[in-house]
ZAPAZA-306910 format. One record per residue: x, y, z of N, C-alpha, C in turn; residue number from 1; residue in one letter; chain. Coordinates in steps of 0.1 Angstrom, whole numbers, always signed. Layout:
N
SITE   n.x   n.y   n.z  ca.x  ca.y  ca.z   c.x   c.y   c.z pos code unit
SITE     X     Y     Z     X     Y     Z     X     Y     Z NUM    A    A
...
END
This chain:
172
SITE   n.x   n.y   n.z  ca.x  ca.y  ca.z   c.x   c.y   c.z pos code unit
SITE  +359  -233  -348  +354  -225  -338  +366  -220  -332   1    M    A
SITE  +360  -207  -326  +371  -198  -320  +369  -202  -302   2    S    A
SITE  +382  -200  -297  +384  -204  -283  +378  -189  -277   3    D    A
SITE  +376  -177  -283  +373  -165  -278  +359  -163  -279   4    Q    A
SITE  +354  -154  -268  +340  -149  -270  +339  -136  -274   5    A    A
SITE  +329  -130  -281  +329  -117  -286  +323  -107  -275   6    R    A
SITE  +329  -101  -268  +322   -93  -258  +324   -81  -262   7    V    A
SITE  +311   -74  -268  +312   -61  -275  +302   -51  -268   8    S    A
SITE  +294   -53  -257  +286   -46  -253  +284   -47  -236   9    S    A
SITE  +292   -44  -230  +295   -45  -217  +286   -32  -210  10    I    A
SITE  +286   -21  -216  +278    -7  -214  +263   -11  -215  11    D    A
SITE  +260   -19  -222  +243   -23  -225  +241   -30  -214  12    A    A
SITE  +250   -39  -208  +247   -47  -196  +247   -36  -182  13    L    A
SITE  +255   -28  -182  +258   -19  -171  +244    -8  -172  14    E    A
SITE  +239    -5  -185  +228    +3  -184  +217    -4  -182  15    L    A
SITE  +213   -17  -185  +204   -26  -181  +204   -28  -165  16    F    A
SITE  +214   -30  -158  +215   -31  -145  +208   -18  -138  17    R    A
SITE  +215    -7  -143  +207    +7  -137  +195    +8  -138  18    A    A
SITE  +191    +4  -150  +176    +6  -155  +168    -4  -143  19    D    A
SITE  +173   -16  -142  +166   -27  -133  +168   -21  -119  20    L    A
SITE  +176   -15  -114  +175    -9  -100  +164    +1  -100  21    I    A
SITE  +163   +11  -111  +154   +22  -108  +139   +13  -108  22    Q    A
SITE  +139    +4  -118  +125    -3  -118  +123   -10  -104  23    Y    A
SITE  +132   -15   -96  +129   -22   -85  +125   -10   -75  24    I    A
SITE  +132    +1   -72  +128   +12   -65  +113   +17   -69  25    M    A
SITE  +111   +19   -82   +98   +25   -83   +87   +14   -81  26    K    A
SITE   +90    +2   -85   +78    -9   -83   +77   -11   -69  27    A    A
SITE   +86   -12   -61   +85   -13   -46   +78    -2   -39  28    R    A
SITE   +81   +10   -43   +71   +22   -40   +59   +23   -44  29    T    A
SITE   +55   +19   -54   +42   +16   -60   +35    +5   -51  30    A    A
SITE   +41    -5   -50   +34   -17   -44   +32   -11   -28  31    L    A
SITE   +42    -6   -23   +40    -3    -9   +29    +7    -7  32    E    A
SITE   +28   +20   -15   +16   +29   -17    +3   +22   -17  33    E    A
SITE    +3   +12   -27   -10    +6   -29   -13    -2   -15  34    A    A
SITE    -4    -8   -10    -7   -16    +1   -10    -8   +12  35    S    A
SITE    -3    +4   +14    -5   +13   +24   -20   +20   +23  36    S    A
SITE   -25   +24   +10   -37   +28    +9   -49   +20   +13  37    D    A
SITE   -47    +7    +8   -57    -4   +13   -58    -4   +27  38    V    A
SITE   -46    -5   +36   -45    -6   +50   -52    +8   +55  39    R    A
SITE   -49   +18   +50   -54   +32   +53   -68   +31   +54  40    R    A
SITE   -74   +26   +42   -90   +26   +42   -96   +15   +49  41    T    A
SITE   -89    +5   +53   -96    -6   +62   -95    +0   +77  42    Q    A
SITE   -84    +7   +81   -84   +14   +93   -91   +26   +94  43    D    A
SITE   -96   +33   +82  -106   +42   +84  -121   +36   +87  44    W    A
SITE  -123   +25   +79  -136   +18   +84  -137   +11   +95  45    L    A
SITE  -124    +7   +99  -127    -2  +112  -126    +7  +125  46    D    A
SITE  -117   +19  +125  -117   +26  +135  -123   +40  +134  47    R    A
SITE  -119   +48  +124  -128   +63  +125  -141   +61  +123  48    D    A
SITE  -145   +54  +113  -160   +54  +112  -168   +47  +121  49    R    A
SITE  -163   +35  +123  -170   +25  +134  -171   +33  +148  50    Y    A
SITE  -162   +38  +151  -160   +48  +165  -170   +59  +164  51    L    A
SITE  -168   +66  +154  -180   +77  +151  -192   +71  +155  52    H    A
SITE  -199   +63  +144  -212   +59  +146  -216   +52  +159  53    W    A
SITE  -205   +46  +167  -207   +41  +177  -211   +50  +185  54    S    A
SITE  -202   +61  +187  -204   +74  +196  -217   +80  +194  55    N    A
SITE  -220   +79  +181  -233   +87  +177  -245   +79  +182  56    E    A
SITE  -245   +67  +184  -256   +59  +187  -255   +61  +204  57    I    A
SITE  -245   +59  +210  -245   +63  +225  -252   +78  +227  58    R    A
SITE  -248   +87  +217  -251  +100  +221  -268  +103  +221  59    K    A
SITE  -270   +96  +206  -285   +98  +203  -295   +89  +213  60    R    A
SITE  -289   +79  +216  -297   +70  +225  -301   +79  +239  61    T    A
SITE  -290   +88  +243  -292   +96  +255  -301  +108  +254  62    K    A
SITE  -302  +112  +240  -310  +124  +237  -325  +117  +237  63    L    A
SITE  -325  +106  +232  -338   +99  +229  -345   +95  +245  64    L    A
SITE  -338   +91  +254  -341   +88  +267  -345  +103  +273  65    R    A
SITE  -337  +112  +269  -340  +127  +276  -352  +131  +271  66    Q    A
SITE  -355  +129  +257  -366  +136  +253  -381  +125  +256  67    A    A
SITE  -379  +114  +256  -390  +106  +264  -392  +109  +278  68    E    A
SITE  -381  +113  +285  -384  +116  +299  -391  +131  +300  69    Q    A
SITE  -388  +138  +292  -395  +153  +290  -409  +150  +288  70    E    A
SITE  -413  +141  +278  -426  +138  +275  -432  +134  +285  71    L    A
SITE  -426  +124  +293  -434  +117  +303  -436  +127  +314  72    Y    A
SITE  -427  +137  +317  -430  +147  +328  -439  +156  +322  73    S    A
SITE  -439  +158  +311  -451  +168  +307  -464  +161  +308  74    A    A
SITE  -464  +148  +305  -477  +141  +307  -481  +141  +319  75    N    A
SITE  -473  +140  +329  -476  +139  +342  -480  +152  +348  76    L    A
SITE  -474  +163  +343  -478  +175  +351  -491  +182  +343  77    T    A
SITE  -494  +177  +329  -507  +182  +324  -511  +169  +317  78    N    A
SITE  -519  +163  +321  -523  +149  +313  -532  +150  +302  79    P    A
SITE  -538  +163  +302  -549  +162  +293  -543  +172  +280  80    F    A
SITE  -531  +176  +282  -525  +183  +271  -520  +173  +261  81    S    A
SITE  -517  +177  +248  -513  +171  +238  -495  +169  +238  82    A    A
SITE  -490  +180  +243  -475  +179  +245  -470  +178  +231  83    N    A
SITE  -473  +185  +222  -467  +183  +207  -452  +185  +209  84    P    A
SITE  -449  +197  +214  -433  +198  +214  -426  +187  +219  85    L    A
SITE  -430  +180  +230  -422  +170  +234  -424  +156  +225  86    Q    A
SITE  -436  +157  +219  -438  +143  +212  -429  +146  +199  87    K    A
SITE  -427  +158  +195  -420  +163  +183  -405  +159  +186  88    M    A
SITE  -399  +164  +197  -387  +161  +201  -383  +143  +203  89    A    A
SITE  -395  +139  +207  -389  +124  +207  -391  +117  +195  90    V    A
SITE  -399  +121  +185  -400  +116  +171  -386  +119  +163  91    H    A
SITE  -382  +131  +166  -369  +135  +160  -356  +129  +166  92    R    A
SITE  -357  +126  +180  -346  +119  +184  -348  +104  +180  93    A    A
SITE  -359   +98  +180  -362   +82  +173  -353   +84  +159  94    K    A
SITE  -358   +94  +151  -354   +92  +137  -337   +95  +138  95    R    A
SITE  -332  +102  +145  -317  +106  +147  -312   +93  +151  96    A    A
SITE  -316   +83  +160  -311   +73  +164  -312   +61  +154  97    L    A
SITE  -322   +61  +147  -325   +52  +136  -315   +53  +125  98    E    A
SITE  -311   +66  +121  -302   +71  +110  -288   +68  +115  99    E    A
SITE  -284   +70  +130  -270   +65  +134  -270   +49  +133 100    A    A
SITE  -280   +41  +135  -281   +29  +136  -280   +22  +122 101    E    A
SITE  -285   +27  +112  -286   +25   +99  -271   +28   +94 102    D    A
SITE  -264   +40   +97  -251   +40   +92  -243   +30   +98 103    K    A
SITE  -243   +27  +112  -236   +15  +117  -238    +5  +110 104    M    A
SITE  -249    +0  +105  -252   -11   +97  -244   -13   +85 105    R    A
SITE  -244    +1   +77  -236    +3   +65  -223    +0   +67 106    T    A
SITE  -216    +8   +78  -202    +7   +81  -197    -7   +83 107    I    A
SITE  -206   -17   +90  -204   -30   +93  -203   -38   +80 108    T    A
SITE  -214   -34   +72  -213   -43   +59  -202   -40   +52 109    R    A
SITE  -198   -27   +50  -186   -21   +43  -174   -28   +49 110    W    A
SITE  -174   -28   +61  -159   -34   +66  -158   -48   +63 111    R    A
SITE  -169   -57   +62  -168   -70   +58  -166   -74   +45 112    H    A
SITE  -173   -65   +35  -170   -63   +21  -156   -59   +18 113    R    A
SITE  -154   -49   +22  -139   -45   +19  -130   -55   +24 114    F    A
SITE  -130   -58   +35  -120   -70   +37  -120   -84   +29 115    E    A
SITE  -133   -85   +25  -134   -99   +16  -126   -95    +3 116    R    A
SITE  -130   -82    -3  -125   -79   -15  -107   -77   -15 117    M    A
SITE  -106   -69    -5   -92   -64    -7   -81   -76    -1 118    A    A
SITE   -86   -84    +9   -75   -92   +13   -68  -102    +3 119    S    A
SITE   -75  -109    -8   -70  -116   -19   -59  -107   -26 120    P    A
SITE   -63   -95   -28   -54   -85   -36   -41   -83   -29 121    H    A
SITE   -42   -80   -15   -30   -79    -6   -23   -90    -4 122    L    A
SITE   -28  -103    -3   -20  -116    -5   -13  -115   -17 123    R    A
SITE   -18  -111   -28   -14  -112   -42    +0  -103   -44 124    G    A
SITE    +1   -93   -35   +13   -83   -36   +23   -90   -25 125    L    A
SITE   +22   -98   -19   +30  -103   -11   +43  -112   -20 126    D    A
SITE   +39  -119   -29   +49  -125   -37   +57  -114   -45 127    P    A
SITE   +50  -105   -50   +58   -94   -58   +68   -84   -49 128    L    A
SITE   +64   -84   -37   +71   -77   -29   +85   -85   -23 129    L    A
SITE   +81   -97   -24   +94  -107   -19  +104  -107   -34 130    S    A
SITE   +98  -108   -43  +104  -104   -56  +112   -95   -58 131    L    A
SITE  +107   -82   -55  +113   -68   -55  +123   -68   -44 132    L    A
SITE  +120   -76   -32  +129   -74   -20  +141   -82   -20 133    A    A
SITE  +139   -94   -27  +151  -104   -27  +156  -109   -39 134    Q    A
SITE  +146  -114   -48  +152  -120   -62  +158  -110   -70 135    D    A
SITE  +151  -100   -72  +155   -89   -82  +169   -82   -77 136    L    A
SITE  +171   -80   -64  +182   -75   -60  +193   -86   -60 137    P    A
SITE  +192   -98   -58  +201  -110   -62  +205  -109   -77 138    N    A
SITE  +196  -105   -83  +198  -105   -97  +207   -95  -103 139    G    A
SITE  +205   -82   -95  +213   -72   -97  +226   -74   -94 140    V    A
SITE  +228   -80   -82  +242   -84   -78  +247   -94   -87 141    A    A
SITE  +241  -103   -89  +247  -114  -102  +251  -107  -114 142    S    A
SITE  +241   -99  -118  +245   -91  -130  +259   -83  -129 143    L    A
SITE  +261   -76  -118  +273   -69  -113  +284   -78  -115 144    A    A
SITE  +283   -91  -111  +296   -99  -110  +295  -103  -123 145    G    A
SITE  +287  -104  -131  +290  -109  -146  +296  -100  -153 146    S    A
SITE  +290   -86  -152  +300   -74  -156  +313   -75  -152 147    I    A
SITE  +315   -75  -142  +329   -76  -137  +339   -86  -144 148    K    A
SITE  +331   -98  -145  +340  -108  -151  +341  -108  -166 149    A    A
SITE  +331  -100  -172  +332   -98  -188  +342   -88  -187 150    L    A
SITE  +344   -75  -178  +352   -68  -181  +367   -72  -179 151    Q    A
SITE  +368   -80  -169  +384   -87  -168  +387   -94  -179 152    A    A
SITE  +376  -103  -184  +379  -111  -196  +384  -102  -208 153    Y    A
SITE  +375   -92  -211  +379   -82  -222  +391   -76  -219 154    A    A
SITE  +395   -71  -209  +407   -65  -207  +419   -76  -210 155    E    A
SITE  +418   -89  -203  +427   -99  -205  +429  -103  -221 156    K    A
SITE  +421  -104  -228  +419  -105  -243  +424   -96  -251 157    R    A
SITE  +425   -83  -247  +428   -71  -255  +444   -75  -258 158    T    A
SITE  +447   -74  -270  +462   -78  -274  +467   -65  -270 159    P    A
SITE  +481   -67  -262  +489   -55  -259  +496   -49  -270 160    A    A
SITE  +496   -35  -273  +503   -29  -283  +518   -35  -287 161    P    A
SITE  +521   -37  -298  +537   -41  -300  +546   -32  -296 162    N    A
SITE  +557   -36  -289  +564   -25  -284  +573   -18  -297 163    P    A
SITE  +574    -6  -295  +580    -1  -305  +595    -3  -310 164    P    A
SITE  +598    -4  -321  +613    -9  -325  +623    -2  -318 165    P    A
SITE  +633    -8  -315  +644    -1  -310  +657    +0  -319 166    T    A
SITE  +664    +7  -317  +676    +9  -328  +687    +1  -323 167    D    A
SITE  +687    -7  -313  +698   -13  -308  +696   -28  -315 168    A    A
SITE  +708   -32  -319  +708   -45  -325  +708   -58  -315 169    Q    A
SITE  +702   -65  -318  +704   -78  -310  +717   -83  -308 170    P    A
SITE  +722   -89  -298  +735   -98  -298  +734  -109  -307 171    P    A
SITE  +746  -111  -313  +747  -123  -322  +752  -133  -316 172    A    A
END
């Protein structure tokens, strides 16, 4: 057996290290974007849509009360009239309020469903993010150290060229 290792492709290790660095950056970006998309969707359901339909319910409840008050006033002023416009306005306001309440129930249902479905996936990203943030960069640093050690070894083991012969005679 030989005492020497045959180091022939330090460049391949350097290329692998560079590719690993690019992979870490791209993978981290992709995971952060995926996580951000999930959180934005959650925020949209929790805040934007929920607040929108809460406000719509308040607004439509106010419109229904106003329509009912107008119908009541019309019935007081003319008790023998059918007051079809006021009745139609009450009916329309009730339908609008029911629609808003239905939308709110749908949003509430989707908020819970989305959280139930997305949470396990988000938790699954945490180990990958940890791997990309700590373990792989440590591997890159270790690889860099190994490359340096191999380069030093290769330089040390490279035989020095023989000195050119001189015309001088050695002393006898």
